[in-house]
C-alpha positions in Angstrom: -3.2 20.5 16.3 -3.2 16.7 15.8 -5.7 15.8 13.3 -8.1 12.9 14.0 -7.2 9.7 12.0 -9.7 8.5 9.5 -7.9 5.5 8.2 -6.0 2.7 10.0 -3.8 0.2 8.9 -3.1 -3.4 10.5 0.1 -4.7 9.4 0.2 -8.5 9.3 3.7 -9.8 9.2 3.6 -13.3 7.8 3.6 -15.2 4.4 3.6 -19.2 3.5 7.0 -18.4 1.2 9.1 -15.1 0.8 9.0 -13.7 -2.9 13.1 -12.9 -3.4 11.6 -9.2 -4.7 9.3 -8.2 -1.5 10.4 -5.5 0.4 7.5 -5.7 3.0 8.0 -6.9 6.4 7.2 -10.6 6.4 8.4 -13.6 8.0 8.1 -17.0 5.9 7.8 -21.0 6.4 7.5 -21.9 10.2 6.5 -18.4 11.9 3.5 -18.7 9.3 1.8 -21.8 9.7 2.2 -25.2 11.8 3.4 -25.1 15.7 5.9 -22.8 15.6 3.3 -20.3 14.2 3.6 -16.7 15.3 0.8 -15.5 14.0 -1.4 -16.0 17.3 0.9 -14.1 19.6 1.3 -11.4 16.5 -2.7 -10.6 16.8 -2.3 -10.7 20.7 0.1 -8.1 20.3 -2.0 -6.2 17.7 -4.8 -6.1 20.2 -2.4 -4.2 22.7 -1.1 -1.7 20.5 -4.2 -0.8 19.4 -5.6 -0.3 22.9 -2.0 1.7 23.3 -2.7 3.9 20.5 -6.0 4.8 21.4 -5.3 5.7 24.8 -2.1 8.0 23.4 -4.4 9.8 21.0 -7.3 10.5 23.8 -4.7 11.8 26.3 -3.4 13.8 23.8 -6.6 15.2 23.6 -7.8 13.6 20.0 -11.6 13.1 19.9 -12.7 9.7 18.0 -14.2 10.0 14.8 -15.2 6.9 12.9 -12.7 5.5 10.9 -13.6 5.5 7.0 -11.5 3.1 6.0 -9.6 0.3 7.9 -6.5 -1.7 5.6 -5.6 -5.4 6.4 -2.5 -5.4 5.0 1.1 -7.7 4.8 2.2 -10.2 4.1 -0.8 -12.3 4.0 -3.4 -11.3 6.1 -5.6 -13.9 4.6 -3.6 -16.5 6.6 -5.7 -15.0 9.9 -8.9 -16.9 10.5 -12.3 -15.2 10.2 -12.4 -14.9 14.2 -9.1 -13.3 14.2 -10.1 -10.7 11.7 -13.6 -10.4 13.3 -12.0 -9.5 17.0 -9.5 -7.1 15.2 -12.4 -5.1 13.6 -14.4 -5.4 16.5 -11.8 -4.1 18.5 -11.3 -1.3 16.3 -14.7 0.0 16.3 -15.3 0.0 19.8 -11.8 1.9 20.5 -12.0 4.3 17.0 -15.4 3.7 15.9 -15.7 2.8 12.5 -18.6 4.3 10.0 -21.5 2.4 8.6 -20.1 2.4 5.1 -16.5 2.4 5.9 -14.0 0.7 3.8 -12.5 -2.4 4.9 -9.9 -4.4 2.7 -8.2 -7.3 3.3 -4.9 -8.5 1.4 -5.2 -11.7 -0.1 -2.9 -14.0 -2.1 -4.6 -15.9 -4.6 -3.0 -19.5 -3.9 -5.4 -22.3 -2.7 -3.6 -22.6 0.5 -3.5 -18.9 1.5 -6.4 -17.2 -0.2 -8.1 -17.9 3.3 -11.5 -17.9 4.7 -13.3 -15.3 2.3 -16.8 -15.9 3.3 -15.9 -15.7 6.7 -14.0 -12.6 5.8 -16.9 -11.0 4.6 -19.2 -12.0 7.6 -16.6 -10.5 9.7 -17.1 -6.9 8.1 -14.7 -6.8 5.6 -15.8 -5.4 2.2 -13.2 -5.4 -0.2 -10.6 -7.8 -1.4 -7.1 -6.8 -2.9 -5.6 -9.7 -4.8 -2.4 -10.1 -5.3 -2.5 -11.5 -8.9 1.1 -10.0 -9.7 0.8 -11.7 -13.4 -1.6 -13.5 -15.3 1.2 -15.8 -17.0 2.7 -19.1 -15.5 6.2 -18.3 -16.5 6.5 -14.7 -15.0 4.7 -16.1 -11.9 7.7 -18.6 -11.7 10.2 -16.0 -12.3 8.9 -13.9 -9.8 8.5 -16.8 -7.2 5.2 -16.6 -6.6 3.4 -19.6 -5.5 0.0 -19.3 -7.5 -1.0 -20.0 -11.4 -2.7 -18.0 -13.2 -6.0 -20.0 -12.7 -5.9 -19.4 -8.9 -6.7 -15.9 -9.6 -9.7 -16.3 -11.7 -10.7 -19.0 -9.1 -10.2 -16.2 -6.2 -12.3 -13.6 -8.0 -15.1 -16.2 -8.1 -14.6 -17.2 -4.9 -14.8 -13.7 -3.6 -18.0 -12.7 -5.6 -19.7 -16.0 -4.0 -18.8 -14.4 -0.8 -20.3 -11.3 -1.4 -17.7 -9.4 -2.5 -18.7 -6.9 -4.7 -15.2 -4.7 -4.5 -12.1 -6.2 -5.5 -8.6 -5.1 -6.4 -6.0 -7.2 -8.6 -2.4 -5.9 -7.8 -0.1 -6.3 -11.1 3.5 -5.8 -11.8 5.6 -4.7 -15.1 9.1 -4.0 -16.0 10.1 -8.0 -14.8 12.8 -9.3 -16.7 11.4 -11.8 -19.1 8.1 -10.2 -19.5 7.7 -9.7 -22.9 5.2 -7.2 -24.3 2.8 -9.8 -25.5 2.5 -11.7 -22.3 2.1 -8.2 -20.4 -1.1 -7.2 -22.8 -2.2 -10.8 -22.1 -2.0 -10.2 -18.5 -3.9 -6.9 -19.0 -6.7 -8.7 -21.0 -7.2 -11.4 -18.7 -7.5 -8.9 -16.1 -10.2 -6.9 -17.6 -12.0 -10.0 -18.4 -12.0 -10.8 -14.8 -13.8 -7.8 -14.5 -12.2 -6.5 -10.8 -13.8 -3.0 -9.6 -10.0 -1.8 -9.5 -6.7 -2.5 -10.8 -3.3 -1.2 -9.5 -0.3 -1.7 -11.9 3.6 -1.1 -10.1 6.9 -1.1 -11.5 9.0 -3.8 -10.3 11.5 -1.6 -7.8 14.4 -3.5 -6.8 15.7 -1.1 -4.0 18.4 -2.1 -1.3 17.2 -1.3 2.3 20.7 -2.1 4.0 22.1 0.3 1.6 19.7 2.8 2.4 20.1 2.6 6.3 16.5 1.2 6.6 17.3 -2.3 8.4 18.6 -1.3 11.7 17.4 -2.0 15.3 14.6 0.5 14.7 14.4 0.4 11.1 11.2 0.1 9.2 12.5 -3.0 7.0 13.8 -6.4 7.2 17.4 -7.2 5.8 17.0 -8.8 2.3 18.2 -12.7 2.5 21.3 -13.8 0.6 19.1 -15.5 -2.2 16.7 -12.7 -2.4 20.1 -10.3 -3.1 21.4 -12.4 -5.9 18.0 -12.6 -7.4 17.5 -8.7 -7.3 21.3 -8.4 -9.0 20.2 -10.9 -12.1 16.9 -9.2 -12.4 18.0 -5.7 -12.1 20.2 -6.6 -15.2 17.2 -7.7 -17.0 15.0 -4.2 -16.2 14.8 -1.6 -19.4 13.0 1.5 -18.5 12.0 2.1 -22.1 10.1 -1.2 -21.8 8.8 -0.2 -18.5 7.5 3.1 -20.1 5.9 1.1 -23.1 4.7 -1.3 -20.7 3.2 1.6 -18.7 1.7 3.1 -21.9 0.1 -0.3 -22.8 -1.5 -0.5 -19.1 -3.3 3.0 -19.5 -4.6 2.4 -22.9 -6.2 -0.9 -22.0 -7.3 -0.3 -18.7 -9.0 3.6 -20.5 -10.3 1.6 -23.1 -12.0 -1.1 -20.4 -13.6 1.9 -18.9 -11.4 2.2 -15.6 -10.7 5.5 -14.7 -6.8 6.3 -13.9 -7.6 8.5 -11.3 -4.1 7.9 -9.7 -0.6 7.4 -11.5 -0.7 3.8 -10.4 -4.1 2.8 -9.9 -7.3 2.3 -12.2 -11.1 1.7 -10.8 -14.4 1.8 -12.2 -16.3 5.0 -10.7 -17.0 5.0 -7.2 -14.6 2.1 -6.4 -11.6 4.3 -6.2 -9.6 2.8 -3.0 -10.5 5.3 -0.1 -7.7 3.9 2.1 -5.3 4.6 -0.1 -6.7 8.2 -1.1 -6.2 9.2 2.7 -2.2 8.8 2.2 -2.2 10.7 -1.2 -4.6 13.9 0.4 -2.5 13.2 3.9 -5.3 12.6 6.2 -4.2 11.5 9.7 -3.8 7.5 9.5 -3.0 5.2 12.3 -1.3 2.3 11.9 -0.6 -1.1 13.9 1.9 -3.8 13.6 5.6 -4.1 12.9 6.9 -1.7 10.4 3.5 0.0 9.9 3.5 3.8 9.3 1.2 6.1 10.7 0.7 9.9 10.0 -0.8 13.0 12.4 -2.5 14.7 9.6 -0.3 17.9 10.3 3.8 17.3 10.8 4.6 14.0 12.2 5.2 10.3 10.5 6.0 7.5 12.7 7.0 4.0 12.1 7.2 0.7 14.1 10.5 -0.8 14.0 10.2 -4.0 12.0 11.7 -6.7 14.0 9.2 -9.1 15.4 10.9 -9.8 18.4 11.1 -6.2 19.8 7.6 -5.6 18.9 6.4 -8.5 20.6 8.4 -8.0 23.9 7.5 -4.7 24.3 4.0 -5.6 23.9 3.3 -8.9 25.4 6.1 -8.9 28.3 6.8 -10.9 31.0 4.2 -11.5 33.7 4.2 -8.0 36.1 5.6 -5.9 33.7 3.2 -3.1 31.8 3.4 -3.3 28.0 4.4 -0.4 26.0 4.8 1.0 22.3 6.9 -1.1 20.5 10.0 0.6 19.3 10.2 2.9 16.1 11.1 6.3 14.8 9.3 9.6 14.2 10.0 11.8 11.3 8.8 15.8 12.0 8.2 17.5 8.7 8.5 21.8 8.3 6.3 23.8 7.1 8.0 24.0 3.9 8.1 20.2 3.1 4.9 19.7 3.9 3.7 22.1 1.1 6.3 20.2 -0.9 4.6 17.0 -0.2 1.3 17.9 -0.3 1.7 18.7 -3.8 3.6 16.2 -5.1 1.1 13.6 -3.3 -1.6 15.6 -4.7 0.0 15.5 -8.4 -0.3 12.0 -8.2 -4.3 12.1 -8.7 -6.1 12.7 -11.7 -7.7 16.3 -10.0 -4.2 17.3 -9.3 -4.0 20.1 -7.1 -5.2 23.5 -6.9 -3.8 26.8 -8.4 -3.5 28.3 -5.1 -1.4 25.1 -3.6 0.5 25.4 -6.9 1.6 29.2 -6.4 3.5 27.8 -3.2 6.8 29.7 -3.2 8.1 26.2 -2.5 6.6 24.3 -5.6 6.3 27.2 -8.0 9.1 27.2 -9.8 8.6 23.3 -10.6 5.1 23.9 -11.7 6.5 26.4 -13.8 8.9 24.0 -15.3 6.1 21.4 -15.7 3.8 23.5 -17.6 6.4 24.8 -20.2 7.4 21.2 -20.4 4.2 19.5 -21.4 4.3 17.6 -18.5 1.4 19.1 -16.6 -1.6 21.3 -17.6 -4.4 23.6 -15.9 -7.8 22.0 -15.8 -11.4 23.0 -14.4 -12.8 21.0 -12.0 -14.5 22.7 -9.2 -12.4 25.5 -9.8 -8.5 26.0 -11.5 -6.3 23.1 -10.9 -3.0 21.8 -12.1 -2.6 18.2 -13.2 -0.3 16.4 -15.0 -0.8 15.5 -18.4 -0.3 12.1 -19.9 3.5 12.3 -20.6 3.7 14.1 -17.1 2.4 10.6 -15.5 5.0 8.7 -17.5 7.8 11.1 -16.2 6.3 11.9 -12.7 9.4 11.7 -11.3 11.0 14.7 -13.2 8.3 16.8 -12.2 8.9 15.9 -8.7 12.1 16.1 -7.7 11.4 19.7 -8.7 8.8 20.2 -6.2 11.2 19.2 -3.2 12.8 22.4 -0.9 16.0 21.6 -2.3 15.0 21.7 -5.9 17.4 24.6 -6.9 19.9 21.8 -6.7 18.1 19.7 -9.9 
C-alpha cells in the first residue's frame, strides 16, 4: 500500500554560475537569466508535473493529506520571482493540501544578485530559508568558485530576519583543500555569531557521476564539465581524511557549546528547529518530488527519480500543441523487504535518537549492530523505550557501521 506523501520537494535547476564541486542538477549562465532564460518555461512545466503527480496518486487510490513540508531546492530557487514561488505553493496547496503549520523552505544563495526577494518569499508563505554560505573565509570561498563574500552571508541573514523569517539554516563545507583548522574555526565562530536556528556541515564530496553511470538519458545527474573535472582532480589531491575528522570534531564541539542539538550526523539545530522536511527522508516517510533530477519515495518500497536533462523534461510536460503532456523520463528502484529494513536502520542511526531495540534485532542488521556495540560505535539509550544510537566516535566512523548493516554485509 502506497503511503500518503507528507513532504514535497521542488527542484529549481538554475544558478548564475556553476560551482566546480557541485553535483546537483544545475544549468547556469544564459539559461538562468536574460533573454534566453529557461526559468519561466521550467516553472510552467513544474505546474504541469504537479498536476500529473497528484492525478497519479488519486488514480492509485491514495487520499490526499496536507503536506507537512515543502522544500524549494536547487540550484538557486531564490532566482524565482515571489510571484512564481507564490504560484507553486498555491498550486501545491490546492492539489495536495498544505498544513497550517507546514515548514516551507527556500534555498538562497547569499550573493546580492541571487538572494532574491526575501520579503516577497515570506509573503508567499515561505517560512524558512536555507543559506548556502559554505564558508565565511574569503579565500576558501574563492577556491570553491563561490560568487559571494563572507559579509554577504551576514547581510542575507539580516535581510531574512528583517523580512520576517524566524527559522534559518546555514550550509557549511569542511575538508576543503586550502582550508586550515584556524579558518574552519573562524567560520564556525562566525556562523554561531550570526545565530541561525539550524546549521548543516558537510564534508566536500568529489564523486564522479559519469563513472557511476548516473548521467545517461534517464540518469539523475548531468555530466561534469571539463573544467570542473580538472578542478576536482586537483582538489582530491588536497583532501585529507584525518583533517576531515578533526574538522568534524571541531564542528561538533563548537556547535554543542553554542547550544545546538546534534540531531543528525551533519545537522545541528536549536530545540524545535530541526528540519522537518529532511526528517521525512531519514524516517522514510513518503515524499513527492518535482523537477529535473528530483527523487520521490512512496513510503514503502519504490523510489523514483526524474531524469536530469532539462530538454527531455520540458518536451514531456510542455509538448507541441495538440499533444497531451506526460510524465517526464526517469527511473524507479523497487526495494525488497530486507533492503527496506537495512535502509531504515541506516537512516535511523543517522539521528541522535537512533532506532528501536526491536528494529536493531532484525536479522538483516543484528550482526552489524552487535559489532558496533562491541566496538564502542553504538550504545543503548533510553528514550521512550530502549533504543540503539551511535556514540560520538560512531558518528565519526558511521560508514564503518552502515556498511555492516547492508544485506550483503557478510562480504565486509
